[in-house]
C-alpha positions as CSV (number, residue, x, y, z in Angstrom):
1,M,185.4,121.1,60.3
2,N,189.2,121.0,60.0
3,E,190.2,121.1,63.7
4,E,193.8,121.6,62.9
5,A,193.0,124.8,61.0
6,L,191.6,126.2,64.3
7,L,194.9,125.7,66.2
8,K,197.8,128.0,66.3
9,A,201.4,127.3,67.4
10,N,201.8,125.5,70.8
11,E,198.1,124.9,71.2
12,R,196.2,121.7,71.8
13,I,192.5,120.6,72.2
14,D,191.4,119.2,75.6
15,A,188.1,117.6,76.2
16,L,185.6,117.8,79.0
17,S,183.7,114.7,78.0
18,A,181.1,115.0,80.7
19,Q,179.9,118.2,78.9
20,G,180.7,117.1,75.4
21,I,182.9,120.2,75.1
22,R,186.4,120.6,73.7
23,I,188.6,123.6,74.6
24,I,191.7,125.0,72.8
25,Q,194.5,125.3,75.4
26,S,198.1,126.4,75.4
27,P,200.8,126.0,78.1
28,E,201.9,129.5,77.3
29,V,198.8,131.2,78.7
30,F,196.3,130.5,81.5
31,A,194.6,127.1,80.9
32,F,191.4,126.1,82.5
33,S,191.7,124.0,85.6
34,L,189.5,122.3,88.1
35,D,188.1,125.5,89.6
36,A,186.4,126.2,86.2
37,V,184.8,122.8,86.2
38,L,183.6,123.1,89.8
39,L,182.1,126.6,89.3
40,A,180.2,125.4,86.2
41,D,178.9,122.4,88.1
42,F,177.8,124.7,91.0
43,V,175.6,126.8,88.7
44,R,171.9,125.8,88.9
45,P,170.4,124.6,85.7
46,N,168.1,127.0,83.8
47,R,167.1,126.2,80.3
48,K,164.9,129.3,79.6
49,S,165.3,130.2,75.9
50,K,165.7,134.0,76.6
51,L,168.2,133.6,79.4
52,Q,171.2,135.9,79.3
53,T,174.4,134.7,80.9
54,V,177.8,136.6,81.2
55,D,181.1,135.0,82.1
56,L,183.5,137.7,83.3
57,C,187.3,137.0,83.3
58,A,186.4,134.2,80.9
59,G,190.0,133.2,80.0
60,N,189.8,130.7,77.1
61,G,186.0,130.5,77.6
62,A,186.0,127.2,79.6
63,I,183.3,128.0,82.2
64,G,180.8,129.5,79.7
65,L,181.3,126.5,77.4
66,F,180.9,124.0,80.2
67,L,177.5,125.7,80.9
68,N,176.3,124.9,77.3
69,R,173.9,122.1,78.3
70,K,172.9,123.5,81.6
71,L,171.8,126.9,80.6
72,G,169.5,128.1,77.8
73,G,169.6,131.4,75.9
74,H,172.8,133.3,75.1
75,I,176.2,133.2,76.8
76,T,178.6,136.1,76.6
77,E,182.3,135.6,77.4
78,V,184.3,138.7,78.5
79,E,188.1,138.4,78.5
80,L,190.8,141.2,78.7
81,Q,193.7,139.2,77.2
82,T,193.5,139.3,73.4
83,R,195.2,135.9,73.0
84,L,192.8,134.2,75.4
85,A,189.7,135.8,73.9
86,D,190.9,134.6,70.5
87,M,191.2,131.1,71.9
88,A,187.7,131.3,73.4
89,E,186.3,132.4,70.0
90,R,187.9,129.5,68.2
91,S,186.7,127.1,70.9
92,V,183.2,128.3,70.4
93,A,183.6,127.6,66.7
94,L,185.2,124.2,67.4
95,N,182.1,123.2,69.4
96,Q,179.7,124.7,66.7
97,L,178.2,127.1,69.2
98,T,178.7,130.4,67.4
99,E,174.9,131.2,67.4
100,R,174.6,130.9,71.2
101,Y,177.9,132.6,72.2
102,T,179.5,136.0,71.9
103,V,183.2,136.6,72.9
104,I,184.1,140.2,73.9
105,N,187.8,141.1,74.1
106,A,187.6,143.9,76.6
107,D,188.5,145.1,80.1
108,V,185.7,144.2,82.6
109,K,185.9,147.8,83.8
110,D,184.6,148.9,80.4
111,I,181.8,146.2,80.2
112,Y,179.0,148.7,80.0
113,E,180.3,149.9,76.6
114,Y,179.3,146.4,75.4
115,L,176.5,145.2,77.6
116,S,173.7,147.1,79.3
117,K,173.3,147.4,83.0
118,D,170.6,145.2,84.6
119,S,170.5,142.9,81.5
120,A,171.9,139.6,82.7
121,D,170.1,136.8,84.5
122,I,173.3,135.0,85.5
123,V,176.9,136.3,85.9
124,V,179.7,133.8,86.6
125,C,183.3,134.7,87.4
126,N,186.5,132.9,88.1
127,P,188.6,136.0,89.0
128,P,192.2,136.5,89.8
129,Y,192.6,135.2,93.4
130,F,195.6,137.1,94.7
131,K,196.0,140.7,95.7
132,D,198.5,142.8,93.8
133,L,200.8,143.7,96.6
134,P,204.4,145.0,96.3
135,T,205.5,141.8,98.1
136,S,203.5,139.5,95.8
137,E,205.6,137.0,94.0
138,K,204.2,137.1,90.5
139,N,204.6,134.7,87.6
140,P,207.2,136.0,85.1
141,N,204.7,135.1,82.3
142,P,202.5,138.2,82.0
143,H,199.5,136.1,80.8
144,L,199.6,134.0,84.0
145,A,200.4,137.0,86.3
146,L,197.3,138.8,85.0
147,A,195.1,135.7,85.5
148,R,196.2,135.1,89.0
149,H,196.8,138.5,90.5
150,E,194.5,141.5,90.8
151,I,196.7,143.6,88.4
152,A,193.9,144.7,86.0
153,I,191.0,144.6,88.4
154,D,190.4,143.8,92.1
155,L,187.7,142.0,94.0
156,A,185.5,145.1,94.5
157,G,185.8,146.0,90.8
158,I,184.7,142.5,89.8
159,V,181.7,142.4,92.2
160,A,180.6,145.9,91.3
161,K,180.3,144.8,87.6
162,M,178.7,141.4,88.4
163,S,176.0,143.3,90.4
164,G,175.6,146.0,87.8
165,L,175.1,143.6,85.0
166,L,172.5,141.6,86.9
167,K,168.7,142.1,86.8
168,M,167.0,142.2,90.1
169,N,166.9,138.7,91.5
170,G,169.6,137.6,89.0
171,K,172.2,135.2,90.2
172,A,175.9,135.7,90.7
173,Y,178.3,132.8,90.9
174,L,181.9,133.1,92.1
175,V,184.8,130.8,92.8
176,H,187.6,132.1,95.0
177,R,189.9,131.4,97.9
178,P,188.5,130.7,101.4
179,E,191.1,133.0,103.1
180,R,189.2,135.9,101.4
181,L,185.7,134.8,102.3
182,A,185.1,137.5,104.9
183,E,186.1,140.2,102.4
184,I,184.0,138.6,99.6
185,L,180.9,138.5,101.8
186,T,181.4,142.1,102.9
187,T,181.9,143.2,99.3
188,F,178.8,141.3,98.1
189,S,176.8,143.2,100.8
190,Q,178.2,146.6,99.6
191,Y,177.0,145.8,96.0
192,R,173.5,144.4,96.7
193,L,174.4,140.8,96.4
194,A,172.9,138.5,99.1
195,P,174.8,135.2,99.4
196,K,172.4,132.2,99.3
197,R,174.6,129.1,98.8
198,L,178.2,128.3,99.7
199,R,180.3,125.2,99.2
200,L,183.8,124.7,100.5
201,V,186.2,122.6,98.4
202,Y,189.0,120.5,100.0
203,P,191.9,119.0,98.0
204,K,191.9,115.9,100.3
205,A,190.2,114.7,103.5
206,G,192.0,116.2,106.5
207,R,193.4,119.2,104.6
208,D,192.2,122.9,104.8
209,A,189.8,124.1,102.1
210,N,191.4,125.7,99.1
211,M,188.4,126.9,97.2
212,V,185.0,128.3,98.0
213,L,182.0,128.4,95.6
214,I,179.3,131.1,96.3
215,E,175.9,131.8,94.8
216,A,174.3,135.2,95.5
217,I,171.1,136.9,94.4
218,K,171.0,140.6,93.5
219,D,168.7,142.4,95.9
220,G,167.8,139.2,97.6
221,K,166.5,139.1,101.1
222,A,169.2,139.1,103.8
223,G,169.8,135.8,105.6
224,G,169.0,132.4,104.4
225,L,172.6,131.4,103.5
226,K,172.8,127.6,103.0
227,V,176.2,126.0,103.4
228,V,175.9,122.8,101.4
229,P,178.0,119.7,102.0
230,P,181.7,120.1,101.3
231,L,183.4,118.7,98.2
232,V,186.6,116.6,98.8
233,V,188.4,116.5,95.4
234,A,190.8,113.6,95.7
235,D,191.5,110.5,97.8
236,Q,194.7,110.1,99.8
237,V,196.7,108.9,96.8
238,G,195.5,111.8,94.7
239,N,192.9,110.1,92.5
240,Y,189.8,112.2,91.8
241,R,186.8,111.0,93.9
242,P,183.6,109.9,92.2
243,E,181.8,113.3,92.3
244,V,184.7,115.0,90.6
245,Q,185.2,112.2,88.1
246,A,181.5,112.6,87.1
247,M,182.0,116.3,86.4
248,L,185.0,115.5,84.1
249,H,184.1,112.3,82.3
250,A,181.0,111.1,80.5
251,H,179.7,107.8,81.8
């Protein structure tokens, strides 16, 4: 395959060697970052051949592609921004995974026009983290503003669609900001998602957590939430610690 032919202006190919995946990225739009790698790592392996997985707010398709070896079946990527969806589609082709992946360029709010309710075994999402408030300082780049702020959809809208897509006992996986954890857990409860596993992520030892990873089960029994050991991303000089190194690089 002519890789250069898949690239457009101001694009590059980045590799996540731990997963044998390469992703088309551009500094002009939202590129995948560590939260995508951490969420994919947090997902439990399931190699059933009929598994149906949906990645909402998929961006350039990173999380879904990072799940290639971990999950069986079919993976559907859903992204509102046309340019990012196009990059995701080309990244799928770059990794020769077109038979296992579908990219849908659509608003998550309209997802039932493309996918049936109660049809997914797993739904993952790395949503916009920040509320769209009049006082919010937004990135002047509209691609980045949409990815970071709840301009197109808010937390309740995301969780409603995650739950609606899932079969009974299907699993939802979310990465978000710890300062919104109380709101997330309340919203999960409103939409029949029972949180079962939670991990806090710290940039360095001695710092406050800056990410939270949550696994929930649709119509799961109440209670039984397991808070697993925390993840500390970097040492004091800023080098990734071994657990994160292993997520990023093949041994």
